[in-house]
C-alpha positions, -999 to +999 in steps of 0.1 A: +268+406+664+293+436+666+297+456+638+328+479+635+334+499+607+362+489+584+386+515+571+405+508+539+441+509+536+458+536+515+468+509+490+431+496+488+420+532+484+444+535+455+434+504+437+397+515+440+401+548+424+427+531+397+397+510+389+372+539+388+396+560+364+400+529+341+361+522+341+355+559+333+383+560+306+366+530+289+329+538+292+333+575+287+345+570+252+318+546+242+291+565+259+303+597+241+303+579+206+265+570+214+243+559+188+218+578+164+201+597+191+235+610+202+259+604+235+243+579+259+256+598+289+264+635+285+298+651+290+283+667+321+278+634+336+313+623+331+327+656+343+307+651+376+321+618+380+358+630+374+352+659+399+342+635+425+374+617+421+394+648+425+372+659+456+384+627+473+419+642+477+454+623+481+452+612+445+488+600+433+504+618+405+496+591+378+459+595+389+459+630+388+471+630+353+446+604+341+417+624+355+432+654+337+436+636+305+398+627+307+388+661+315+407+672+285+391+648+264+357+660+275+368+697+265+376+685+231+344+664+225+325+695+237+347+718+211+343+695+182+310+676+187+308+645+161+288+656+128+251+647+130+244+616+108+223+635+083+255+655+074+278+627+070+286+615+034+264+588+020+275+551+021+279+551-015+307+575-014+329+550+004+325+522-025+354+516-048+350+532-082+340+506-110+368+490-127+353+494-161+340+522-182+302+529-175+295+535-213+317+508-226+298+480-248+301+445-243+318+425-272+302+394-280 
């Protein structure tokens, strides 16, 4: 069986890069939100993924803009990391205030 390497057309490469950018945009946001232990994947990981896309070369203008936007989001995340859970306001602070006075007596 003769196996010849197949090359992707320009439109196929563009579609694969578009898919990768879309995936990174969705997954990065959720990953950085993380859980109680912090981000699931670090900003360094996402930055490396984006730099690999840039290293491919021949990205379209919209693709370059999208990658640049994601890199700026990473910069912002690193500049203003979310508050640790123990510094957030207690859950009771979000409750609605009581509709009656606390010391008011009930009438019979």
